[in-house]
N, C-alpha and C positions, 0 to 999 in steps of 0.2 A: 763098341757102338751100342746105342740104345735099342730097346726092343719095341718101343711104342712111338714116342715123339721122334721126329727126324731132326737131328741136330746138324745145322749147316754152318760151316766156317767160310765166310765170304771175305775174300782178300781183294783190296784195291778200290779202283774207281774214285780216287781222290788225288788232289794235287794242291800244293801251295802256289800262290800267284804273286809275282813282283812286277809292278809296272812303274815306268818313269814317264810322266807327262811333261813334255817340253813346251812351254808357253812363252815363246820369244826368248828373252834372256834368262827366264826363270825355269827351274825344273821342280816338279813335285813327285816324290816317291810314294807309291801306294802299295799296300800289301793286302793279301786276301787268301781265301781258302775255298776251293770248289769241291763239292761232294756230290758226285753223280750216282752214288750208291743208293740214294733215296728212291730212285725209280724201282729197283728190284725189291728193296726192303719194303716199300709201300705196297707192292703187288703181293708180297707174302704175308702182310700183316693179318689178313683175314683167315689165313690157314692155321687153324688151331693145332694141327698136327706137325707144324714146322716151326722150329725155333732157330733164329738167325743170330750168330755172333759175327759182327763186322769188325775187321781190322783195316783201318785206312793205311795207305802206303807208308806213312811216316812212322807207324807203330809196328809194322811187320818185323823189322829188324830186331826189335826188343821183345815183342809180345807174342810172336808165333809160338805154338806149343814147344816146350823145351825137350820133350822126349816122345818116343814112339807111343808110349802108353797114353800120354796126354792127347796126342793127335787122334788116337784110336777111339777117343770118347765121342768123336763126331761121326756122322754118317756120310756127309757130303762135304767136299771142298770145292769152292768156286774161285777161280782166278780170273780177274778182269782188269786189264790195263795195269798189270804189275809185271815188271820185267824180271828176267832171270837173276840179275845182280841183286835185286831187292830180296829175293828168297835165298840167295847164296851167302851174302855178306852178313856180318854181325857188327854191332856198334864198336866193339874193340877189335880192330883189324890186326892188331899187333900181338895177339895171343895165339899160341900154338898148343892144341888146336883151338880154333875160334869157337867151335861147337859142332853139333851133328849136322850132317848134310841134309838139308830140308828137302831137296829134290828126291833123294833116296828115301826119305821118310814118307813122302807122298806116294812114291811108287809102291812101297811096302804096304801102306795104308790101303791102296787099291787092290793089291794082290790078295789081301786078307778079307776083302769084301766091301771096301768103301767105294763111294761114288765120286766122280771127278768131272768138273766142267771147266773148260777154258772158253771164254768169250773173246771175240776179236777186238782189235784196237791198235793204237800206235805203239804200245810196248807189250803186246802179246804176240804169240807165235814168233815170227821173226821181226815184223813190225817196221816202223819208220827208221830208215837207215840201219836196219839190223839191231836196233836197241832192245827189242824183246829178247832176242838171242836164245830162243829155246831149241833151235836146230841142233840135233845131236845129243840132246839132254835126256835124262830119265823121263821128263814130261813128254817128250816126243815118243818115247817107247810105250807109254801107257795110253796115248791118244790113238784114235782110229784113223789118223791122218799123218801123212808125211809133211814136214815143215821145210820150206825152201831155205837155202843158205844165203839168201839175199833179202833186201827189202821186198816184202811180199804183198804190199798194199795194192788194191785196185780202187782208185778213186773214181767215183761216178757222180759228178755234180748234178747230172740230169736225173739221178735216181734209177735203181735197178730193182726189179721185183723177183724174189725167189720163186721157184716152181716146186711144188710138193711132188715127190716121186714115189712115195710110199704112204698114201693117205690112210691105209687100213691099220697102220701100226698103232698099238695101244697108247703110245706116248702122245699121239695126235688125236686121240678120241674126242669127238665133239668140236674140233677146231676146223673151220672151213679150209679146204685145200686150195680154193681160189681166192684171189683178191688179198693176198698178203700185202702188207705195207711196203713201200719202196724204201730202199736203204741207200745211203750216200757213199757207201764204200764197204769193203770187206778185205779179209786176208785170203790170198789165193793159196789153197792147200791141195794136197793130193790124197784121195781116199786109199787106204790100205786094202789089200785083197780080201780080208775076212770081215771087213766092216760093213755096216748097213747105212746107205745114204738115204736119208729121209727127204732131203731137199737139195736142189741144185740152183745155181745162179748163172746167168748167161748160158753158154752152151753146155758146159760140163763141169764147172767148178763146184765141188761139194760145199754145201751151205750148212746143213745140219747132218752130222755124221755120228754114229754110235757104234759101240761094240762091247764085248765082255773081255776083260783082261784079268787073268787069274780068277779070283772069286768075286771080283768087282765089276763095275760098269763105268764107262766114261763117255763123254760127249764133247765133240768139237763144234762150237757154234762160231761161224766164220765172221760174223759182224758184231757190232757193238750192242750191248744190252742197255745202253744209255745214249744220249746225244754225244757226238754229233752224227755219226753214221746212223744211229738208231733214232733219229729225231721223230719220225713218224711211227716207229715201232712202239715207243713207250706210251703213245696215246691210243694205240690199237685196242679194240674191245677185248681181244683175246690174249693180250700181253700177259696178264696175270695167270690165266688158265694155262698158257703154254709153259710158263716157268714152274708153276705148281705141279703140273703133270710130269714135267721133266725130272724134277727133284724126286717125286715119288717113284718114278720108274727107275731112276738111278739108284735109289735106296732099295729097290726090289720090292716095292709095296704098291698094290693096286689101290 
């Protein structure tokens, strides 16, 4: 890990799109690509001490660091809307071994002093129909939360607003504790005993949870860092401040 600039490996927040428009007797096939990583990357652009390397989902299988030494060149790993299968599988699935276990690599990365963030979404934590599938994995071990063994989404079309429970924590310095934006949903998690819950949603669901694991630090952010759950979040005045301060805290730098 670097000594000055904070090097961030940001995984996910992209997907390919295939549409079929049926117009009476005729059909038209359309393709596309959605990249929601632009919100976080845009918020970090002005931070001269943070360098972001982004791997969209379709490149993770082939371009994720090939060795522990290569992964350890980063300071922070962020996973957002990237399922366990994408981190587990390799392009050539008929080779034994396929390659190193990336989940174990991330765990060792944190144990040695790295920082880790998981953001919420349809294929994070357990996710939509369990497609995130991180329950029982090394990622659950390093996170400050328990992940359910079922679809863990809480959809809130009316919008729900998180409540800051630890406003004096340095990670939230200068960020108002009231009037956080509303979110359209989140992953329902359970805080581990030794964790610190910075924010809750509804009655007692942890929303922002942190702790130290080995020599590193990790954060569980229960909702989306991009639309759709985070539609109002990405336009909030303190969106960039929150993520920049989170990254610096996780990298153990004030």
